[in-house]
N, C-alpha and C positions, 0 to 999 in steps of 0.2 A: 861427757856430753849428755845433755838430758835428751828425754824423749820429745819430738816436736809435737807442738799444739796441733790438733785436728779441728777444723771448722765444722759447721752443722751439715756440709756436703760431703763430709769424710775428705777433704783435701789439707794438706799441709799447709798450716798458717806459717807465714815467714815475712819478717820485717827485714828491709834492706835500707841500709844508711851509706851515702856517700859524702865523703868530706874532701873537699879539693884545697889545697894549700899553696900559696905561692911565696917562696922564701926570698929572703935579702941575705941570708947565711944558710945557703944549701947544706952545707957538711953539718951544722948545728941541727937544721930541720930534720934532715935524714937520720941524725942519731936518735932524736926525740921519737919520730915517728917508728923507726924499727924498734925500740923499746916497748913502746905502746902497742904495737901490732903483736909482737910476741906474748905479752903479759895478757892481751884481750882475748888472746885464742883460748886461754885457760880459764876464762870466765863462764859460770854458768848459764846457759841459754844461748852462748855464742856457738854458731855453726860453722863460720868461717871468717877470717879477715885477710885482705890482700893489701899491700902497698904497690902501687904503680907509679913510676915516673914518666912524664911526657917526653916524647921524642921531639916534639915540635915546640914546646915552650919551656926552655931551661928554668930549673927552679920550681917547676909546678909539679906537685905529687897529689896523688888520689889514695885515700883509704876507702876500701869497700868493705862493707859488714854485712853479715847475714845473721840474723837472730831468730831464734824459735818463735818468738812472737814479739808484739809491739811493748808488752809488759816487761819482758827481758831486756828489750833495747832501752827503754825509759830508765830502768834501774840502773843501767849501765851508765848512761848520761848524767846521773847524779852520783856517780860512784868517784870515791878517791881517786882512782886511776886515771879517770877521765879529767877530773879536775887538776890532777898534777900534770897531765899532758898539756892541758890548756895553759896552765901557768907557765910552763916550760917554753911555750911558743910565744911568749912576750919578747918582743925584740928582735926576733928572727922571722917575723913575716912581714910582707909589704902590705897585706891587707888583711880584714878578718876572712877566716875561712868559709867557704861557701858549703853548707850543710844543707842535706836533703834527705827526706824520709820516703821510701818507696815501697807499694805493695809488691810481692814477689810473684807477679804473673806470670805463669809459664804457657808454653805452647799449648799444652793440656786444658787451661783454662779458657783458650779461645774458640773452643768448638762450636 
C-alpha cells in the first residue's frame, strides 16, 4: 500500500467510488466481481475494496472502493483490470452499472 496523499490542511485525501450492479445472471456477476475485488485490492493506491450484496433486492451488488486520491482512482478506471471487468459484465447485467465518485468526508472534517 502506498502512503496516502495529504491535502493543504494536513488531512488525508481519499477518493471513494461506488459501483452498483443489477444482475440477470447473479452467479456469473458474483464470479466477475469477486475476481475484480481481489485483484483491485493489490493495485497501487487502493486503500480498500468491498463487495456487498443487497438483502432487499436480489441480484443487486455494490462495490465500494477507497483510493489514496483521485489520481489513483482515475488511473485504475483506465486500467486493463477495470476494462476486463466491464467487458466480462456484458450480458449478465439488467442495466448499466450506477457509478459514483465521492469525497472521503469524515466526522473530523465536520467541525
